[in-house]
Wavefront OBJ file of the C-alpha trace (Angstrom):
o trace
v -21.758 14.213 27.377
v -22.030 10.474 27.288
v -22.646 8.867 30.659
v -22.800 5.432 32.189
v -23.364 3.323 35.247
v -22.191 -0.200 35.978
v -22.619 -2.658 38.817
v -21.246 -6.066 39.657
v -23.572 -9.028 39.268
v -21.804 -10.767 42.156
v -21.135 -7.819 44.478
v -22.800 -4.467 45.059
v -19.655 -2.499 44.299
v -18.683 -0.423 41.243
v -16.906 -2.354 38.550
v -15.841 0.597 36.391
v -13.837 3.734 36.877
v -15.991 6.793 36.204
v -14.180 9.766 34.702
v -15.814 12.596 32.760
v -18.840 10.383 32.259
v -17.150 7.460 30.491
v -16.856 3.925 31.859
v -13.656 1.875 31.692
v -13.875 -1.864 32.310
v -11.511 -3.947 34.413
v -10.112 -7.023 32.618
v -12.097 -9.841 34.225
v -14.625 -8.401 36.680
v -18.122 -9.856 36.098
v -20.714 -7.119 35.731
v -24.006 -5.972 34.340
v -23.706 -2.703 32.454
v -26.821 -0.575 32.157
v -27.155 2.904 30.722
v -28.530 5.530 33.091
v -31.644 7.630 32.600
v -30.059 9.552 29.728
v -30.008 6.274 27.758
v -26.551 7.032 26.414
v -23.751 4.771 25.200
v -22.034 2.791 27.954
v -18.377 2.732 26.860
v -16.161 4.654 24.476
v -12.672 3.302 23.747
v -10.257 5.917 22.478
v -6.490 5.762 21.861
v -6.212 9.504 22.525
v -8.605 10.179 25.443
v -7.251 8.806 28.746
v -10.675 8.816 30.402
v -11.737 5.989 28.127
v -8.701 3.748 28.636
v -8.716 0.503 30.555
v -6.608 0.644 33.736
v -3.230 -0.929 33.161
v -4.150 -1.897 29.608
v -3.087 1.120 27.605
v -5.611 1.813 24.879
v -7.530 -1.470 25.065
v -10.855 -2.349 26.607
v -11.420 -5.798 28.108
v -14.940 -6.973 28.955
v -15.584 -10.375 30.495
v -18.811 -11.903 31.774
v -20.671 -8.640 31.208
v -24.238 -7.984 30.160
v -25.255 -4.737 28.467
v -28.486 -2.984 27.648
v -28.470 0.581 26.338
v -29.811 2.960 23.741
v -28.239 5.818 21.816
v -29.315 8.023 18.939
v -25.807 7.963 17.476
v -23.895 4.844 16.362
v -22.785 2.149 18.815
v -25.503 1.673 21.426
v -23.237 -0.030 23.989
v -19.651 0.428 22.751
v -17.857 2.566 20.205
v -14.197 1.682 19.808
v -11.248 3.431 18.185
v -8.659 1.081 19.739
v -8.237 -2.629 20.581
v -11.365 -4.249 22.005
v -11.615 -7.721 23.563
v -14.963 -9.126 24.732
v -15.461 -12.592 26.254
v -18.426 -14.534 27.686
v -20.709 -11.507 27.592
v -24.283 -10.716 26.599
v -25.548 -7.783 24.533
v -29.307 -7.622 24.925
v -31.741 -5.063 23.472
v -29.185 -2.356 22.773
v -30.226 0.280 20.249
v -28.477 2.959 18.208
v -28.876 4.829 14.949
v -26.341 2.394 13.436
v -24.465 -0.466 15.109
v -27.048 -1.327 17.749
v -24.519 -2.732 20.240
v -20.887 -2.457 19.068
v -19.234 0.013 16.690
v -15.479 -0.490 16.018
v -14.086 2.322 13.850
v -10.983 2.393 11.636
v -7.977 0.004 11.494
v -6.718 0.507 15.099
v -10.033 -0.869 16.425
v -8.821 -4.488 16.396
v -11.730 -6.407 17.902
v -11.925 -9.960 19.269
v -15.238 -11.372 20.491
v -15.431 -14.843 22.080
v -18.253 -16.800 23.703
v -20.828 -14.012 23.532
v -24.537 -13.661 22.855
v -25.925 -10.729 20.844
v -29.701 -10.774 20.779
v -32.590 -8.384 20.210
v -30.329 -5.463 19.344
v -31.562 -2.979 16.746
v -30.859 0.155 14.740
v -33.094 3.212 14.864
v -31.860 5.362 11.973
v -34.669 5.409 9.414
v -32.297 6.348 6.558
v -29.264 4.096 7.096
v -29.877 1.713 10.009
v -26.721 -0.333 9.399
v -25.886 -3.361 11.577
v -28.420 -4.442 14.190
v -25.728 -5.779 16.550
v -22.490 -4.485 14.993
v -21.312 -1.900 12.491
v -17.702 -2.462 11.383
v -16.472 0.859 10.052
v -13.822 1.710 7.449
v -10.953 -0.705 8.053
v -11.910 -2.150 11.436
v -10.813 -5.835 11.682
v -13.183 -7.993 13.754
v -12.798 -11.659 14.707
v -15.755 -13.490 16.294
v -15.674 -17.027 17.763
v -18.187 -19.279 19.581
v -20.804 -16.546 19.551
v -24.513 -16.312 18.729
v -26.365 -13.499 16.962
v -30.121 -13.939 17.272
v -33.170 -11.775 16.574
v -31.231 -8.614 15.793
v -32.839 -6.070 13.455
v -31.653 -3.349 11.084
v -32.450 -1.731 7.776
v -29.344 -3.401 6.305
v -27.300 -6.140 7.965
v -29.650 -7.559 10.579
v -26.767 -8.775 12.749
v -23.743 -7.027 11.227
v -22.875 -4.458 8.573
v -19.310 -4.660 7.237
v -18.438 -1.273 5.763
v -15.898 -0.749 2.992
v -12.321 -1.825 3.903
v -13.454 -3.451 7.164
v -13.153 -7.220 7.693
v -15.219 -9.768 9.609
v -14.003 -13.302 10.323
v -16.206 -15.823 12.135
v -15.516 -19.277 13.553
v -18.145 -21.494 15.228
v -20.712 -18.694 15.070
v -24.499 -19.019 14.775
v -26.638 -16.337 13.134
v -30.322 -17.082 13.603
v -33.550 -15.164 13.197
v -31.909 -11.864 12.306
v -33.851 -9.499 10.073
v -33.080 -6.638 7.697
v -35.595 -4.308 6.102
v -33.615 -3.850 2.880
v -30.737 -6.334 2.459
v -28.494 -8.779 4.276
v -30.771 -10.459 6.774
v -27.765 -11.621 8.812
v -24.767 -9.776 7.331
v -24.381 -6.963 4.819
v -20.969 -6.743 3.133
v -20.255 -3.428 1.408
v -17.859 -2.984 -1.502
v -14.171 -3.609 -0.696
v -15.093 -5.207 2.637
v -13.960 -8.733 3.543
v -16.048 -11.553 5.034
v -14.703 -14.990 6.009
v -17.026 -17.574 7.562
v -15.667 -20.750 9.181
v -17.926 -23.395 10.763
v -20.685 -20.792 10.827
v -24.413 -21.579 10.783
v -27.069 -19.281 9.334
v -30.701 -20.113 10.113
v -33.966 -18.297 9.394
v -32.456 -14.893 8.658
v -34.458 -12.646 6.326
v -34.635 -9.403 4.380
v -38.360 -8.919 4.376
v -39.596 -5.375 3.741
v -42.871 -5.112 1.858
v -45.190 -2.314 0.861
v -48.583 -3.868 0.325
v -48.151 -6.700 -2.180
v -44.788 -5.340 -3.398
v -41.519 -6.525 -1.871
v -39.133 -3.664 -1.019
v -36.242 -5.959 -0.120
v -33.021 -5.801 -2.148
v -32.291 -9.443 -1.318
v -29.735 -11.432 0.580
v -31.892 -13.144 3.150
v -28.707 -14.346 4.856
v -25.855 -12.279 3.303
l 1 2 3 4 5 6 7 8 9 10 11 12 13 14 15 16 17 18 19 20 21 22 23 24 25 26 27 28 29 30 31 32 33 34 35 36 37 38 39 40 41 42 43 44 45 46 47 48 49 50 51 52 53 54 55 56 57 58 59 60 61 62 63 64 65 66 67 68 69 70 71 72 73 74 75 76 77 78 79 80 81 82 83 84 85 86 87 88 89 90 91 92 93 94 95 96 97 98 99 100 101 102 103 104 105 106 107 108 109 110 111 112 113 114 115 116 117 118 119 120 121 122 123 124 125 126 127 128 129 130 131 132 133 134 135 136 137 138 139 140 141 142 143 144 145 146 147 148 149 150 151 152 153 154 155 156 157 158 159 160 161 162 163 164 165 166 167 168 169 170 171 172 173 174 175 176 177 178 179 180 181 182 183 184 185 186 187 188 189 190 191 192 193 194 195 196 197 198 199 200 201 202 203 204 205 206 207 208 209 210 211 212 213 214 215 216 217 218 219 220 221 222 223 224
């Protein structure tokens, strides 16, 4: 069973409701979210499992002024979402998962909006896939990101983000810097039938850099 703990950065009181081991965030409470000793995912957002719903928000999760650090062997080190997800002014630092080191929105109902956040030093651990160091957008998930930085994230493909088939990623005033992929898409990997739209977005010093001795193993796309 997935488990979590959370504490307020400003006050030593719980900031989440704890039910069957899943955390549910209040709309605007500042907090630092840390996984417990099991090193499991922090939050799961589900449109069908009430334990994972935000109080008074139906099937949506709202995070504001939060900081996360977690690890998971499955996908989505900090958050996996099957429903609407809104994140503002938050930090995702050193999260790890098989795929989608920090955030993993799945399927079309997982409408995701991220504003004013910092994703850094997140990574994938799956030695076969390893998709999306900070985010894996899965099969139809629409994600909009604004005024956010992705820095020093690492994956086998899509150092910062992997956009799977039928998913869409739109960015505005976003910086992607120093992200690294072993195989392809140093910053972003866009799979077939996926959609990527970049607006006022800066890409600096991203790389796909795998080598085996003198032979490069990279499939290219230092940035995308």
